[in-house]
Structures are given as C-alpha cells and as structure tokens.
Backbone as a ProteinNet text record, in pm:
[ID]
protein_1_A
[PRIMARY]
MTHPHAEDLGKARTAADFAAVIALLDTDLNNAIARRHELQQAEDRAIFGDGDLAAVRATLDDCNDAIALIEKIVDGADKRRAEAARSEARADVAALGGDIKAKAVTIGERWKSVHRLIEQLRQELFEADALSRAITTANGLFDAAGAADLKVNLATIRRTAMAGVRAAAPARLSRPAIQADRLLLSFLSPGGALDPRPAPGAPVEGVKSKFIPASKPLGERG
[TERTIARY]
19217.8	19304.9	19233.1	19299.3	19242.5	19310	19256.7	19311.7	19344	19451.5	19491.4	19379.8	19283.8	19178.5	19052.3	19060.5	18943.5	18894.5	18987.5	18947.7	18875.1	18928.5	18862.3	18722.5	18710.3	18581.3	18483.3	18534	18448.8	18399.1	18476.6	18437.2	18346.4	18341.9	18264	18114.7	18047.8	17904.5	17827.5	17887.1	17818.4	17864.8	17788	17825	17961.3	17989.5	18119.6	18232.2	18206.8	18307.6	18340.9	18237.8	18258.7	18329.8	18294	18358.1	18507.1	18542.8	18684.2	18762.1	18703.3	18770.8	18781.1	18674.5	18676.3	18786.2	18809.4	18917.1	19053.2	19074.2	19199.6	19212.7	19101.2	19102.3	19131	19077.5	19103.8	19252.6	19314.7	19459.2	19535.8	19496.5	19561.3	19538.4	19419.6	19387.7	19472.5	19485.3	19567.9	19714.1	19761.3	19899.8	19916.5	19816.2	19822.6	19817.9	19737.2	19729	19862.6	19922.5	20054	20157.8	20150.4	20242.3	20221	20095.2	20068.3	20130.4	20120.8	20179.5	20330.8	20395.6	20540.3	20571.6	20490	20512.7	20488.8	20393.4	20368.7	20488.4	20548.5	20670.5	20785.6	20793.8	20898.4	20875.1	20750.2	20718.5	20765.3	20739.1	20782.3	20934.2	21006.1	21151.7	21198.3	21128.6	21169.3	21147.2	21045.8	21019.6	21142.3	21212.3	21330.8	21460.3	21447.3	21565.2	21614.3	21547	21590.6	21505	21544.1	21470.6	21410.7	21358.6	21298.3	21150.5	21114.4	20978.2	20877.3	20909.7	20816	20789.7	20897.4	20882.5	20800.5	20828.8	20755.6	20607.4	20580.2	20439.2	20367.9	20439	20378.8	20344.8	20436	20411.7	20297.4	20291.7	20185.2	20049	20045.6	19919.9	19874.8	19971.7	19937.7	19882.9	19945.5	19900.8	19758.3	19730.5	19595.1	19493.8	19533.3	19444.3	19416.7	19523.3	19508.1	19415	19429.4	19342.3	19197.2	19175.7	19039.8	18979.1	19060.9	19012.5	18974.6	19062.2	19034	18906.5	18890.5	18770.6	18644.6	18654.9	18541.1	18508.1	18613.6	18592.4	18532	18582.8	18531.3	18383.7	18348.9	18209.9	18120.3	18162.9	18083.9	18075.6	18188.1	18190.2	18100.5	18098.9	18014.9	17866.9	17829.3	17689.8	17652.1	17744.2	17717.8	17712.1	17797	17793	17657.8	17608	17479.8	17366.1	17370.8	17267.2	17274.1	17397.7	17413.4	17358.7	17383.8	17333.9	17181	17119.9	16973.4	16918.5	16985.3	16941.6	16952.3	17062	17079.8	16975.5	16942.2	16839.7	16704.6	16674.1	16548	16545.7	16659.2	16668	16649.8	16708.5	16694.4	16549.1	16480.6	16339.5	16255.5	16285.6	16212	16233.7	16359	16389.2	16317.3	16312.2	16241.2	16092.7	16038.1	15897.9	15869	15956.6	15939.2	15949	16042.1	16059.3	15936.8	15881.3	15763.9	15642.3	15629.2	15518.2	15527.4	15649.2	15668.9	15634.7	15674.2	15642.6	15491.9	15423	15278.1	15209.3	15257.4	15201.8	15227.2	15349.4	15385.5	15302.8	15282.4	15206.7	15061.4	15010.4	14874.7	14861.4	14961.3	14961.1	14974.4	15055.3	15071	14938.7	14866.3	14739.8	14637.2	14642.4	14554.3	14584.4	14712.9	14752.3	14706.4	14721.5	14676.1	14526.2	14449.3	14305.2	14271	14337.4	14311.1	14343.9	14459.5	14500.4	14408.9	14364.9	14274.3	14142	14088.7	13963.5	13981.8	14098.5	14128.4	14137.8	14202.7	14215	14077.8	13990.5	13856.1	13782.1	13791.8	13723.5	13776.5	13910.5	13969.7	13924.2	13916.3	13872.4	13726.8	13643.4	13502.7	13490.8	13566.2	13559.4	13618.7	13729.4	13790.8	13696.5	13624.2	13531.2	13417.2	13366.8	13259.1	13306.1	13429.8	13485	13506.6	13552.5	13576.5	13446.7	13338.8	13209.8	13159.7	13182.5	13139.9	13217.5	13350	13432.3	13396.7	13367.5	13328.7	13199.8	13104.3	12978.6	13003.8	13089.9	13120.7	13191.2	13281.2	13349.8	13250.2	13147.2	13044.3	12968.7	12939.5	12871.4	12958.9	13090.7	13183.2	13188	13188.2	13186.2	13060.4	12946.9	12819.2	12812.9	12877.6	12875.1	12984.7	13067.2	13174.9	13286.8	13298.9	13405.2	13502.1	13556.4	13645.2	13770.9	13807	13927.4	13909.7	13785.3	13758.6	13764.1	13776.4	13775	13900.1	13883.6	13991.8	14029.1	14158.5	14207.1	14227.3	14132.5	14137.4	14256.8	14289.6	14399.9	14532.4	14552	14676.3	14686.5	14575.4	14576	14610.2	14545.6	14567.7	14710.9	14763.4	14900.2	15002.6	14979.9	15070.6	15064.7	14943.9	14927	14987.1	14982.7	15031.5	15182.1	15246.9	15391.6	15464.9	15572.6	15652.3	15728.5	15805.4	15887.8	15799.9	15832.1	15757.9	15846.2	15783.5	15857.3	15912.3	16036.1	16097.6	16049.4	16005.4	15960.4	16081.1	16068.3	16180	16212.1	16332	16374.3	16286.1	16243.3	16158	16019.1	15920.4	15782.8	15691.9	15593.2	15503.2	15415.6	15359.6	15273.9	15152.8	15081.3	14969.2	15013.2	15131.9	15181.1	15216.5	15272.2	15304.7	15177.6	15073	14946.7	14884.5	14890	14835.5	14915.2	15047.2	15131.8	15099.3	15078.1	15042.8	14909.3	14814.6	14685	14699.9	14778.2	14798.5	14868.7	14968.5	15040.1	14949.7	14845.3	14754.9	14679.5	14667.8	14604.6	14696.7	14826.3	14924.3	14968.5	14959.7	15019.4	14922.6	14974.3	14891.6	14835.4	14709.2	14647	14598.4	14611.6	14570	14422.9	14388.1	14247.8	14181.2	14255.2	14198.6	14220.4	14279	14307.1	14272.3	14144.6	14105.6	14131.4	14166.3	14185.6	14054	14038.3	13916.6	13899.7	13775.1	13746.8	13795.3	13829.5	13875.3	13773.9	13822.2	13734.2	13671.7	13683.8	13623	13702.5	13634.9	13706.6	13789.7	13906.8	13995.6	14013.6	13989.4	13995.6	14132.5	14134.8	14259.5	14332.7	14278	14344.5	14257.3	14310.4	14236.3	14267.3	14168.7	14188.5	14281.6	14368.9	14460.6	14397	14275.5	14209	14101.1	14033.6	13924.6	13961.5	13974.2	14007.4	13902.9	13947.9	13856.6	13772	13818.1	13747	13627.6	13612.9	13503	13415.5	13287.2	13196.4	13194.8	13143.5	13144	13067.9	12955.2	12873.6	12935.5	13040.6	13099.8	13223.5	13262.6	13385.3	13358.9	13456.3	13441.8	13500.5
30227.4	30119.2	30045.6	30022.2	29946	29809.8	29723.6	29589.6	29563.1	29484.5	29457.2	29398.3	29326.5	29262	29347.4	29471.9	29559.5	29580.1	29593.1	29613.5	29491.5	29371.8	29248.9	29239.3	29276.7	29271.2	29369.6	29485.3	29583.8	29538.1	29455.3	29405.4	29283.7	29217.2	29094.2	29123	29033.5	29047.9	28919.7	28806.8	28679	28614.7	28514.9	28441.8	28375.5	28327.6	28264.4	28366.7	28490.3	28596.2	28625	28641	28670.1	28554.6	28431.3	28314.3	28312.2	28350.3	28351.6	28455.6	28574.4	28678.7	28636.9	28575.7	28529.8	28426.7	28341.9	28242.1	28311.7	28417.7	28493.5	28562.7	28617.4	28684.4	28585.9	28465.9	28363.8	28328.9	28323.5	28297.4	28409.6	28534.4	28648.4	28646	28608.5	28602.7	28497	28382	28276.2	28319.9	28388	28437.9	28542.3	28630.6	28734.1	28673.7	28571	28504.8	28437.9	28374.8	28313.1	28419.8	28533.5	28644.5	28697	28706.3	28752.4	28657.9	28530.6	28433.3	28454.6	28479.3	28505.8	28632.8	28736.5	28863.3	28848.2	28766.7	28742.9	28673.5	28582.9	28517.8	28619	28706.8	28810	28906.1	28934.5	29023.1	28959.9	28829.4	28760.2	28768.5	28752	28758.8	28901.3	29000.2	29140.1	29182.7	29127.3	29158.7	29124.2	29018.5	28976.3	29031	29136.4	29205.5	29163.5	29071.3	29024.5	29091.1	29215.5	29286.4	29416.3	29494.3	29623.5	29602.7	29609.9	29579.8	29675.9	29804.3	29903.8	29879	29848.4	29824.9	29698.4	29595.2	29469.1	29490.1	29565	29586.5	29673	29767.8	29850.4	29765	29675.4	29585.6	29490.2	29443.5	29352.8	29423	29550.5	29626.5	29639.3	29666	29676.1	29542.9	29434.9	29301.6	29273.2	29309.6	29290	29374	29496.2	29581.3	29519	29462.8	29399.6	29278.6	29199.3	29083	29126.5	29229.9	29279.4	29329.6	29398.4	29450.1	29336.4	29236.4	29123	29051.8	29029.6	28961.6	29041.8	29174.3	29260.4	29251.9	29253.4	29244.1	29108.9	29002.4	28867.7	28859.2	28915.6	28912.1	28985.3	29103.6	29179.2	29107.6	29049.7	28978.8	28855.8	28788.5	28669	28705.9	28819.5	28864.4	28898.1	28963.5	28996.1	28870.4	28772.5	28645.4	28577	28576.2	28513.5	28583.8	28717	28792.2	28766.8	28759.3	28729.1	28590.1	28495.1	28358.6	28356.2	28431.6	28438.1	28502.6	28608.3	28675.5	28582.7	28506.5	28412.6	28301.7	28258.4	28154.2	28206.5	28331.2	28389.8	28400.5	28438.4	28448.5	28311.4	28207.7	28071.7	28027.3	28058.9	28021.1	28094.5	28224.5	28301.6	28244.2	28207.1	28148.3	28014.7	27935.5	27807.7	27830.8	27936.1	27967.4	28000.2	28078.1	28110.1	27986.6	27899	27776.3	27686.5	27677.4	27593.1	27648.7	27781.8	27841.3	27805.7	27810.1	27772.7	27625.5	27541	27397.3	27374	27455.1	27440.9	27470	27572.4	27603.4	27487.8	27434.1	27324.1	27199.2	27166.9	27045.5	27061.7	27185.4	27208.8	27177.5	27219.9	27189.7	27040.5	26974.3	26828.6	26756.9	26797.7	26732.1	26757.9	26875.7	26902.3	26805.5	26782.2	26687	26546.2	26508.5	26375.8	26360.7	26464.5	26460.1	26443	26521.5	26513.3	26374.7	26319	26187.8	26076.1	26088.3	25986.7	25987.5	26107.2	26115.8	26063.3	26090.3	26037.2	25885.1	25833.8	25688.8	25623.9	25686.3	25631.3	25623.1	25729.4	25729.5	25619.4	25603	25496.8	25359.4	25340.7	25212.5	25184.8	25288.9	25270.2	25222.5	25287.2	25251.2	25113.1	25082.1	24949.6	24841.4	24871	24772.4	24745.5	24850.3	24831.3	24744	24769.4	24686.6	24543.7	24527	24392.6	24313.7	24378.7	24309.5	24270.7	24357.1	24325.2	24206.3	24204.4	24093.3	23963.9	23969.9	23850	23792	23878.7	23832.4	23766.4	23829.1	23772.4	23638.2	23627	23498.7	23387.7	23421.6	23321.7	23279.9	23372.6	23341.8	23256.2	23285.7	23205.7	23062.2	23043.3	22907.3	22833.8	22904	22840.7	22807.4	22888.9	22866.5	22772.5	22721.4	22631.7	22702.7	22831.1	22909.6	22961.6	22870.6	22909.6	22980.8	22956	23021.2	23172.2	23219.8	23363	23433.2	23353.8	23412.5	23498.5	23595.3	23687.8	23665.6	23651.8	23633.5	23771.3	23811.9	23944.4	23959.9	23855.3	23863	23887.7	23817.5	23835.6	23977.7	24027.4	24163.8	24264.1	24246.8	24343.3	24337.8	24217.1	24205.7	24261.3	24240	24295.1	24447.9	24500.5	24645.8	24708.9	24636.8	24690.8	24673.4	24595.7	24574.6	24703.6	24728	24847.5	24892.2	24998.8	25051.1	25116.7	25090.5	25150.8	25252.3	25354.1	25455.6	25394	25427.9	25376.4	25459.2	25391.3	25462	25518.9	25638.1	25697.5	25616.1	25635.2	25559.2	25591.3	25717.6	25758.1	25789.8	25718.3	25735.7	25717.3	25804.9	25795.6	25671.2	25628.2	25508.7	25525	25639.8	25654.6	25647.1	25704.8	25701.1	25558.2	25480.1	25339.3	25261.2	25282.9	25212.8	25252.3	25383.1	25428.9	25371.5	25363.7	25309.1	25161.6	25087.3	24945.1	24929.6	25018.2	25012.5	25038.5	25140.7	25171.3	25056.6	24996.8	24885	24763.8	24753.1	24639.1	24643.7	24762.2	24772.2	24722.2	24720.7	24680.5	24536.3	24482.2	24351.6	24237	24125.8	24006.1	23962.5	23928.6	23889.8	24006.9	24128.4	24247.3	24277.6	24404.4	24444.6	24418.2	24429.7	24409.6	24268.9	24181.8	24045.5	23949.2	23941.1	23859.7	23712.1	23644	23499.8	23430.3	23302.9	23231.6	23235.7	23238.6	23240.2	23111.5	23112.6	22991.3	22878.9	22761.3	22646.2	22632	22735.2	22726.9	22630.6	22553.5	22458.6	22531.1	22478.6	22534.7	22433.5	22474.6	22382.2	22318.5	22184.4	22112.9	22078.3	22116.2	22087.6	21995.6	21879.3	21782.9	21802.2	21777.6	21791	21683	21717.5	21618.9	21544.7	21588.8	21525	21427.7	21453.6	21369.4	21311.1	21178.8	21119.1	21156.3	21196.3	21241.9	21127.8	21002.1	20888.1	20843.7	20890.9	20844.6	20960.4	20955.1	21056.4	21050	21154.3	21159.2	21043.5	21003.9	20898	20762.1	20743.1	20611.3	20588.5	20683.5	20663.4	20563.7	20473.1	20374.3	20417.4
4482.1	4431.5	4319	4209.8	4099.5	4092.5	4007.3	3995.5	3849.3	3822.8	3684.3	3597.6	3658.9	3581	3573	3617.3	3614.5	3471.6	3376.1	3237.1	3182.2	3212.5	3168	3227.9	3353.7	3420.6	3356.7	3316	3251.6	3116.1	3047.2	2915.6	2923.9	3040.7	3054.4	3035.1	2962	2938.4	2970.5	2937.3	2959.1	3088.9	3133	3254.2	3237.4	3118	3091.9	3101.2	3052.1	3062.2	3208.7	3290.2	3432	3501.5	3465.7	3527.7	3495.8	3372.8	3333.7	3413.7	3434.2	3512.2	3658.6	3710.5	3850.1	3871.8	3772.9	3784.5	3795.9	3717.1	3725.4	3861.3	3908.7	4039.6	4152.2	4141.2	4243.2	4248.2	4130.1	4126	4196	4167	4232.4	4383	4423.1	4565.6	4635.7	4574.3	4635	4646.5	4544.2	4549.2	4659.7	4674.1	4777.3	4916.8	4933.8	5064.5	5097.6	4996.2	5018.4	5053.1	4983.4	5012.2	5154.3	5199.1	5334.5	5437.8	5412.4	5504.3	5515.6	5401.4	5403.4	5482.7	5464	5535.3	5685.3	5722.1	5864.2	5929	5855	5906.3	5915.3	5813.4	5816	5932.8	5964.3	6078.7	6209.3	6220.8	6343.1	6358	6246.6	6255.2	6287.9	6228.9	6251.9	6396.5	6460.5	6601.4	6687.3	6647.4	6722.4	6660.2	6582.9	6531.8	6396.8	6332	6200.5	6093.3	6054	5949.8	5998.5	5902.3	5930.5	5961.5	6088.8	6131.1	6067.1	6064.2	6010.3	5861	5787.6	5644.1	5616.9	5698.9	5681.5	5710.4	5819.5	5855.1	5750.8	5693.3	5587.8	5466.1	5431.5	5317.5	5347.8	5474	5514.2	5507	5548.1	5538.6	5393.3	5304.7	5162.2	5109.1	5156.8	5112.8	5160.3	5286.8	5339.7	5262.4	5226.8	5147.7	5010.4	4952.1	4820.5	4828.5	4936.2	4955.3	4971.8	5052.7	5074.2	4943.7	4862.2	4734.8	4640.2	4632.2	4542.7	4585.9	4718.3	4768.1	4734.5	4744.9	4711.8	4562.8	4480.6	4335.7	4298.5	4359.7	4332.2	4369.8	4486.8	4531.1	4430.5	4387.1	4289.3	4155.4	4112.6	3984.9	3988.7	4104.2	4115.7	4109.1	4169.3	4161.7	4017.7	3946.2	3806.1	3719.3	3752.2	3679.2	3698.1	3823.4	3851.3	3777.2	3774.7	3703.9	3553.6	3500.1	3357.6	3325.6	3416.1	3395.4	3395.4	3488.2	3492.1	3365.2	3320	3197.9	3076.8	3070.6	2959.9	2965.7	3088.8	3102.9	3055.2	3091	3044.8	2893.2	2834.4	2688.5	2623.4	2686.6	2633.4	2637.3	2749.5	2762.4	2658.2	2639	2538.8	2399.4	2370.4	2239.7	2222.2	2330.4	2325.1	2300.8	2366.6	2345.3	2200	2137.9	1997.4	1909	1943	1865.3	1877.3	2000.1	2021.9	1948.7	1946.3	1871.6	1723.7	1670.8	1530.9	1508.7	1603.8	1593.6	1602.3	1684.7	1697.6	1564.4	1492.8	1361.4	1264.8	1270.1	1180.3	1208.1	1337.2	1368	1328.3	1335.5	1288.2	1140.4	1062.7	919.8	894.9	978.1	964	988.4	1094.4	1125.8	1015.7	955	841.3	726.9	704	599.1	633.6	762.3	806.5	782.1	818.9	798.7	650.4	566.2	422.7	367.7	411.3	361	411.6	536.4	590.3	514.8	488.1	412.7	270.9	213.9	80.2	85.5	191.6	208.5	224.3	303.1	322.6	189.6	110.9	-18	-109.6	-109.8	-191.3	-144.1	-10.9	44.1	8.5	13.7	-23.8	-167.6	-256.9	-398.4	-422.8	-351.6	-366.5	-314.9	-207.7	-152.7	-250.1	-314.7	-413.2	-528	-573.2	-680.6	-634.2	-510.4	-456.1	-449.7	-404.8	-396.9	-535.4	-632.4	-769.7	-823.9	-797.6	-846	-774.1	-644.2	-569.2	-625	-655.3	-714.7	-849.9	-929.6	-1061.4	-1048	-949.9	-929.3	-899.4	-819	-789.9	-915.3	-1002.5	-1128.1	-1218.7	-1218.7	-1301	-1251.3	-1117.8	-1062.3	-1106.1	-1094.3	-1130.2	-1278.9	-1360.2	-1505.2	-1551.6	-1457.7	-1496.9	-1569.5	-1543.4	-1608.5	-1503	-1423.4	-1312.6	-1361.1	-1488.3	-1539.3	-1552.8	-1546.2	-1555.4	-1419.9	-1314.2	-1179.8	-1156.3	-1069.2	-1034.3	-887.8	-861.6	-724	-661	-579.3	-517.5	-423.8	-348.3	-252.6	-324.5	-437.2	-512.8	-566.7	-619.6	-673.4	-563.9	-447.9	-340.5	-290.5	-269.6	-218.1	-317	-445.8	-546.9	-545.9	-534.3	-533.6	-408.9	-296.3	-168.9	-150.9	-240.7	-226.5	-261.6	-191.6	-219.8	-96.8	-113.2	-4.2	100.9	227.1	338.3	411.2	463.2	539.5	668.2	700.8	823.2	942.1	1047.9	1167.7	1241.1	1299.6	1374.6	1498.8	1552.3	1670.3	1790.7	1800.5	1911.8	1858.4	1910.6	1866.4	1986.8	2002.5	2117.4	2106.1	2219.3	2219	2125.8	2129.9	2036	1890.3	1861.1	1723.6	1682	1775.3	1745.8	1713.8	1794.4	1771.7	1637.8	1606.5	1479.2	1362.3	1377.4	1271.4	1247.6	1356.1	1341.7	1269.1	1302	1235.5	1085.8	1052.2	910.5	838.2	905.2	842.6	822.8	906.4	893.1	759.7	700.1	569.4	458.5	486.3	384.7	398.7	520.5	549.5	519.7	465.7	448.9	583.1	584.7	709.5	790.6	735.9	807.4	788.1	810.6	807.4	672.4	563.4	430.5	376.2	454.4	409.3	521.1	560	675.6	653.9	761	758.3	796.8	767.2	806.8	958.7	1001.4	1144.9	1208.7	1338.3	1407.3	1393.1	1351.7	1338.3	1201.7	1117.4	984.6	898	814	727.7	623.6	596.8	496.2	385.9	265.8	151.8	138.8	129	108.1	235.4	353.6	479.8	562	604.3	684.1	830.8	914.2	1057.9	1107.5	1200.4	1257.5	1374	1412.4	1525.6	1480.9	1368.1	1321.3	1184.7	1172.4	1041.6	937.3	822.2	717.9	663.6	681	621.6	702.7	828.4	912.7	953.4	927.5	979.2	1130.8	1193.7	1341	1401.1	1337.4	1397.6	1387	1310.1	1289.3	1373.4	1452.5	1530.1	1642.3	1663.9	1767.2	1896.4
[MASK]
++++++++++++++++++++++++++++++++++++++++++++++++++++++++++++++++++++++++++++++++++++++++++++++++++++++++++++++++++++++++++++++++++++++++++++++++++++++++++++++++++++++++++++++++++++++++++++++++++++++++++++++++++++++++++++++

C-alpha cells in the first residue's frame, strides 16, 4: 500500500521539508480516525440489521490498515526529520567554526594595528613632552627677563590641537574595552592625563580661600 504523500516524502531533504509532510500526514491520520469512528458506528447498526455487516467490516479493516500505514509513515518521517535537524545543526556549527576562524585572523590583524598605533602614540608623546619641557623652561626665562608677552600657553595649544571629532563607541563594549577607551580619552580631555590639575590644597593664582581671610596671616587670627 502506498500513500498520496509518499512522493512529497521522497523529495524532502531538510527538517522543514519533513515537518511539512508530517503535518499533511497528521491531517490524513485525523481524518482516517474520524472515518473509523463512523464505520464503527455503522458496524454497530449493521449488527442489528441496519446495513451490510460484511461490507462495513471490510471497509473498517481497510480504514484500520490505512491508519496503521499512516502512523508507520509518520514515525519514519519523524525519525528522518530528527536526523535532518541534527545534520543541519552540525552544518551550522561547522559554518560557525569557519566564521570564527576568519574572525580570529581579523582580530590578530587588529591587535597588530593597535600595537603599531600605541607605539606611534608613545613616540609622539615622548617628542611632545620634550618640546613641552623646552617651552616651560623658556617661559620661566621670559618671566625672569620681564618678557611675559613672549610666553606660550601650553594648555591652550594642547586643547586646540586635541579638539575634533571623536569616534562613537559601539552600544556593546566589553569592560576592558570601556576602561581602555576611558584611558585613551583621558589624553584628549581637559583635566586628563596630559592636562593635570593642581594638587589638592595647592594655591591657585587669583583664588582666595573661603576659610582663611586673605587680609590676616595665620598668627594674627583672634
């Protein structure tokens, strides 16, 4: 005995294909079960003389055979669907493995670029620091010579040079990457690593303490 969906089942290759055929088979099975129930009622009536008992029982046997066949086909199709799903999962894992290997090569190149840029940054910082020290020394000489108009404001120069568009951080960033990004931004931001503020308690020119009146030395307070 063959089944109308045998051809569809033979063409099925993916788990989705098998699931679609199984859905059709389930519909046929439900219809066959409903038909069997009707035939069982017809058999009961035929026993009491209402109908051809032999014909009803022959039809009922055919219906039971059809139900058994559909159940067997469904069972086999479900096993093939499960195997197809496992095969597809293995293929997905293999594809992911290939993708990750490619990403590993790419991240290696990225880290090489990071290393190169960091070393370049260090060299630039070394040279900028040497220039900064030279300018600071010259500023001191200008003060001593009464030529303050020749002094150079290092902070203004640095902040002007550091102004510009910054790269936007992605929405998802690991904790180490966030910390590294903050460190890098500290080189660009006022008050950061390259723009230190006076130490706590250090006097600031032009600012008077709110706790000690500027007009009275410490020894004169009453």
